[in-house]
C-alpha positions as CSV (number, residue, x, y, z in Angstrom):
1,M,114.4,110.1,125.7
2,A,110.9,110.6,127.2
3,C,108.1,107.9,126.3
4,L,104.7,108.8,125.4
5,P,101.9,107.7,127.9
6,P,100.3,104.5,126.6
7,E,97.0,106.4,126.1
8,L,98.7,108.8,123.7
9,Q,100.4,106.1,121.8
10,R,97.2,104.2,121.4
11,E,95.5,107.4,120.1
12,I,98.2,108.1,117.6
13,L,98.0,104.4,116.4
14,E,94.3,104.6,115.9
15,I,94.6,107.8,113.9
16,A,97.3,106.2,111.6
17,I,95.2,103.1,111.1
18,R,91.9,105.0,110.3
19,I,93.8,107.4,107.9
20,N,95.2,104.2,106.1
21,S,92.1,101.9,106.7
22,R,92.4,100.1,103.4
23,D,96.1,99.6,103.5
24,A,96.9,96.1,105.1
25,A,100.6,96.8,104.8
26,V,100.2,99.8,107.4
27,K,98.4,97.4,109.7
28,L,101.2,94.9,109.4
29,H,104.0,97.5,110.0
30,L,102.2,99.0,112.8
31,S,101.6,95.6,114.4
32,L,105.3,94.8,114.3
33,V,106.3,97.9,116.3
34,A,105.6,96.6,119.6
35,H,103.7,93.6,121.1
36,R,101.0,95.8,122.7
37,F,100.5,97.5,119.4
38,H,99.4,94.2,117.8
39,S,96.2,93.9,119.8
40,W,95.4,97.6,119.5
41,V,95.8,97.5,115.7
42,D,93.6,94.3,115.4
43,Q,90.8,96.1,117.6
44,V,90.8,99.1,115.3
45,F,91.4,97.3,112.0
46,Y,88.6,94.8,112.5
47,E,86.2,97.4,114.0
48,S,84.3,97.5,110.7
49,V,84.2,94.4,108.3
50,T,82.5,94.4,104.8
51,I,82.1,91.1,103.1
52,G,80.7,91.1,99.5
53,S,79.6,87.6,98.8
54,S,78.1,84.5,100.5
55,Q,81.2,82.5,99.8
56,S,83.3,85.0,101.5
57,A,81.0,85.3,104.4
58,D,81.0,81.4,104.8
59,K,84.8,81.6,104.9
60,F,84.9,84.5,107.2
61,L,82.4,82.9,109.7
62,K,84.3,79.7,109.7
63,L,87.5,81.7,110.3
64,V,85.9,83.5,113.2
65,D,84.6,80.4,114.8
66,M,88.1,78.7,114.6
67,T,90.2,81.6,115.7
68,A,90.3,82.5,119.3
69,K,91.7,85.9,118.5
70,F,88.5,87.0,116.9
71,K,86.6,86.1,120.2
72,T,88.8,88.8,122.0
73,L,88.2,91.7,119.4
74,D,85.7,94.2,120.3
75,S,84.3,94.5,116.7
76,K,81.2,96.7,116.6
77,F,79.8,96.2,113.2
78,F,79.8,93.5,110.5
79,Q,78.3,94.4,107.2
80,F,77.5,91.6,104.7
81,K,76.6,93.0,101.2
82,F,75.5,90.3,98.6
83,G,74.6,91.0,95.1
84,P,74.5,89.1,91.8
85,S,77.0,86.4,91.5
86,T,79.9,87.1,88.9
87,A,81.0,83.6,88.8
């Protein structure tokens, strides 16, 4: 059985993630396929992050600060949207 080149594997993986961008289960399942897939999935999945409240932003920024994994990601865009509090 012939293997696909890594470049093609990554391209297929990125397409699958973008098609299912709101489905965290897809991210999890693809991450478990192979060790190298895990870092590829994270790079695409966290390419754009939208946070809707100041409380969520605080938690996210603390997580980013504490997690070395986030420091290795190539996130290009973080969007913070704040509106009236519903609490």
